[in-house]
C-alpha positions in Angstrom: 4.0 27.1 -72.3 1.9 24.0 -71.8 4.7 21.8 -73.0 7.2 23.3 -70.5 4.7 22.9 -67.6 4.0 19.3 -68.6 7.7 18.5 -69.0 8.4 19.9 -65.6 5.5 18.0 -64.0 6.7 14.7 -65.5 10.2 15.4 -64.3 9.0 16.1 -60.8 6.8 12.9 -60.8 9.8 10.8 -61.7 11.7 12.0 -58.6 8.7 12.3 -56.2 7.8 9.7 -53.6 4.6 7.9 -54.6 1.5 9.1 -52.6 1.0 5.7 -50.9 4.6 5.7 -49.7 4.2 9.3 -48.4 1.1 8.3 -46.5 2.8 5.2 -45.0 5.8 7.2 -43.9 3.6 9.8 -42.3 1.6 7.2 -40.5 4.8 5.5 -39.2 6.1 8.8 -38.0 2.9 9.6 -36.1 2.7 6.1 -34.6 6.3 6.5 -33.4 5.6 9.9 -31.8 2.5 8.5 -30.1 4.4 5.4 -28.8 7.4 7.3 -27.4 5.3 10.1 -25.9 2.9 7.6 -24.4 5.7 5.6 -22.9 7.4 8.7 -21.4 4.1 9.8 -19.9 3.4 6.4 -18.4 6.9 6.1 -17.0 6.7 9.6 -15.5 3.6 8.5 -13.6 5.4 5.4 -12.4 3.2 3.2 -14.6 5.8 2.0 -17.0 6.3 -1.7 -17.6 8.6 -2.7 -14.7 11.4 -5.0 -15.8 10.8 -4.3 -19.4 13.9 -4.6 -21.6 14.5 -1.7 -23.9 16.4 -1.7 -27.2 18.8 1.3 -27.6 19.1 3.0 -31.0 22.2 2.0 -33.0 24.2 2.9 -36.1 26.3 0.3 -37.9 29.0 1.7 -40.2 31.5 -0.2 -42.4 34.8 1.2 -43.7 37.7 -0.6 -45.5 39.1 -2.5 -42.5 36.5 -2.0 -39.7 32.9 -2.2 -38.7 31.9 0.5 -36.2 28.8 0.1 -34.1 27.5 3.2 -32.3 24.9 2.7 -29.4 23.1 5.4 -27.6 23.3 4.7 -23.9 22.8 7.9 -22.0 23.5 7.7 -18.3 25.2 4.3 -18.6 28.7 3.8 -17.3 31.3 1.5 -19.0 30.9 -0.8 -16.0 27.1 -1.0 -16.7 27.6 -2.5 -20.2 28.2 -6.1 -21.2 29.3 -6.9 -24.8 29.4 -10.3 -26.3 30.2 -11.6 -29.8 29.0 -14.9 -31.1 29.7 -15.5 -34.8 28.7 -12.3 -36.5 26.2 -11.2 -33.8 27.2 -8.5 -31.4 25.1 -8.3 -28.3 25.0 -5.2 -26.0 23.2 -5.5 -22.7 23.1 -3.8 -19.3 21.1 -1.7 -16.9 20.7 2.0 -16.8 20.5 3.2 -13.2 19.4 6.6 -11.8 20.4 8.7 -8.9 18.6 8.1 -5.6 17.4 11.4 -4.0 16.7 11.9 -0.3 13.1 12.1 0.7 13.4 15.9 1.4 13.7 16.5 -2.4 10.5 17.2 -4.2 10.4 15.5 -7.5 8.5 17.4 -10.2 9.2 15.3 -13.1 10.8 11.8 -13.3 11.4 10.6 -16.8 14.7 8.9 -16.4 13.8 5.6 -15.0 16.0 2.5 -14.4 15.8 0.2 -17.4 17.4 -3.0 -18.6 18.5 -2.8 -22.2 19.6 -5.4 -24.7 20.3 -5.3 -28.4 21.6 -8.0 -30.7 23.2 -6.5 -33.8 24.0 -8.6 -36.9 27.3 -7.5 -38.3 27.6 -7.1 -42.1 30.8 -9.1 -42.4 33.1 -11.4 -40.5 35.2 -9.8 -37.8 38.3 -10.7 -35.8 37.1 -11.6 -32.2 40.5 -10.7 -30.9 40.5 -7.2 -32.4 37.6 -5.4 -30.8 37.8 -2.0 -29.0 34.8 -0.6 -27.0 34.6 2.7 -25.2 31.9 5.1 -23.9 31.9 8.8 -24.0 29.1 11.3 -23.4 26.4 8.5 -23.5 27.6 7.0 -26.7 29.1 3.5 -26.8 31.5 3.0 -29.7 32.5 -0.5 -30.6 35.2 -0.9 -33.3 35.6 -4.3 -34.8 38.5 -5.2 -37.1 37.3 -7.1 -40.2 38.8 -10.5 -40.9 41.2 -10.3 -43.7 40.5 -13.1 -46.1 43.4 -15.4 -46.6 44.6 -15.4 -50.1 44.4 -18.7 -52.0 47.5 -20.6 -52.5 48.7 -23.5 -54.5 49.5 -26.7 -52.8 52.3 -28.8 -54.3 51.5 -32.4 -55.0 54.3 -34.9 -54.6 54.8 -38.3 -55.9 54.3 -40.9 -53.2 57.4 -42.9 -52.7 56.6 -46.5 -52.2 58.6 -49.7 -52.5 60.4 -50.1 -55.7 59.4 -53.1 -57.7 61.8 -54.7 -60.1 60.3 -55.9 -63.3 61.8 -58.8 -65.2 61.2 -59.3 -68.8 
């Protein structure tokens, strides 16, 4: 019975996350909760950092012929987004605006504040700058970039240079 228990314990320890990593992950999670909760609380009081540039969350996915970048931009219209591509760096920037309410409206909670955003995203492979499609739907910007197709190697024929003919006399 002891052998089975020890065997099971050693098997579990091989697959388990080391204790120090678990502590680090938990600390990172708590710091992120404190940061986001604190930022939201400050912004709701109108004390957020005015003019601060935010960085929207992204996903970068790669399939056979394309790279797909997903960017969370709730409340941002297509006209409010600027995309640029320099080399293999895709940059998304713009401003999220909010509705203006008349003074008669009592505001109980204001968490959605105007904010500038910018995010530079390194792409995992070379893409064709002429084959990019971007669209927004339900607060999600989807950018589809066609990968560059590597040109296959080729052989280059070498010809004999034709020069002036010389006559040899013996």
